[in-house]
N, C-alpha and C positions, 0 to 999 in steps of 0.2 A: 340070682348071681350078682346083679347090680347092687343090691342091698349089701351083700357081703363086701363088694368092692368099696362101697361108700364107707361102711363101718371101718374097714381095715385101713383105708387110705387116710382116715382122720389123723392118724399119727404122722404120716408122711407129709400131708399137705399143710400141717401146722408148723412144720419145720422150715426155717428161713434159708435152708441150704440152697434151694433153687435160685433165690434172689442173690445170694452171695456168689454162686457160680456164674450167674449172668453178668456180674460186675467184673469178673476177671476173664482174661483171654484164655482161649483153649490151650495155648502154649505154656501156661504157667503150671508149675508142679504144685503138689499139695502143700509143701512147706511155704512157698511164696504166698499161696492163697491164705494160709493160716496167718502168716505175718501181716497180711493186708487187712485182716478182719479187725473189727473194733472189739474191745473187751466184752461188750454185751453179746456180740455175735459168737465169740469164743465160748463164753459162759453158756449160751444156748446150745451150741454144738456139744459141749461137754455133758450138759444135762440130757440131751437127746441120746447121746452115746450110752450113758449109764442106764437110761430107760431101755434102750435096745439090748444091752448086755444082760439086763435083769429078766428078759423074756426067755421062755423055754425055747429049745431048738425047734420044736413043732410050731410054736407061734411065730417065730422068726421066719421059718420057711413059708408059712401061710401068708405072711405079710409080703415076702419076696414075690410069691406067686401073684398076689393081688396087684403088686406094683407092675409086674410084667403084663398083667391083664390091662391095667390102666394105660400102659404105653401103647397097647394095640387098639385102643378105642379111637374112633374118629375124632377129629378136632371138635366137632359139635358136641359129641358125647363127653369129651374131656371138659369142655367149657361148662356144660350143664352140671357136671359133677363138681367142678370147682365152685360154681355159683351156689349149688346146694350146700356145699361145705361152708361157704361164707354165711349163708343163712343159719346153718347149724351153730356156727361159732357165736352168733348173736343171741342164741337161746340161753336162758338161765338154766341152772342145774335141775330144777324141777321139770322144766320143759324137756330137757335132754333125757332125763330119766323116763318121762312119759313116752317119748319117742322110742327109746330103747325097748321098753316093755311092749309097745305096739309092734315094733319090728320083730320081736321074738314071736309074738302071736302070729304074725303074717308068715314068718318062716316055718312055723310049725303046721301051717295049713296043708292039707293034701294038695298035690299039684293042680288038680282041676279047679279047686276052689281058689287057689292063688291066682291062676290064670284068669278066672272069672273076675276076681277083684281087680286085677291089673287092667282088664278091658273096661270095667266100670270107671276106673280112675282116668284112663285115657279119654273116655267119653266125656267125663266131667271137665277135663282140661280144655276140650274143644268148645265147650258151651260158653255162651256169653255169661257175664258175671251174674246178672239178674236171674237168668234161668238156672244157673248153678245154685244160687242161694235158695230158690224155690225147691230145687231137688234136695238140698241139704235138709230143709225144714220138714220134708216128707220122710226122711230117712230114719229108721229106728236107731241105726248106729249113731247118727248125729244127735238125736234126742238123748242118747245114753251118756253123752259127754257133758262135763261141766264147762263153764265159761273159759277157764284156763286151758283145758284140753282143746276146746274149739279154736282158741287163739293160736295155740301151738300148731295144730293141724293146718290151719290156714297159712301161718307163717312159712311152714316148710313146703307145703304142697300147692298152695295157691296164693303166693305173695302178691303184693300190690304192683310190683314192677317186674319187668323182664330181666333176664340175666344181664349183669353189668359186665361188659366186655373190656372195660378199662383196666381192671385189676388182674 
């Protein structure tokens, strides 16, 4: 479920609307907000609107539902999701494509195998870095990846630093 939320919220989290709304008071109407936007902000809003209108009704409803799900997450879960999105945005196109293909494979696993994989991931997250590296080296999955795939995997799932709470 979280994977679906992450993928669907990519569109919403990349939109600067939240930052724009935060700059204006709650009493302002949409026209005033629009007039207070810079030309770049207006162009970005227009672009996102056209992207939204080009989606099928089914896709728009799925995104609305994912947005509702996001609003129900705890503050810690929301921050973790935002942080992972910031990491995702730093990936190049080949790394993003690799990630998408891996997520498709994970989503197609039977529920019991997916749960097992999730438990192993959580266990790896709790390990000290050296122990985790030794575990990777013993893993057939890890040995099957090329250097670029390993870098991408580490960037997204085991980055060098903790979530940045300032952004």
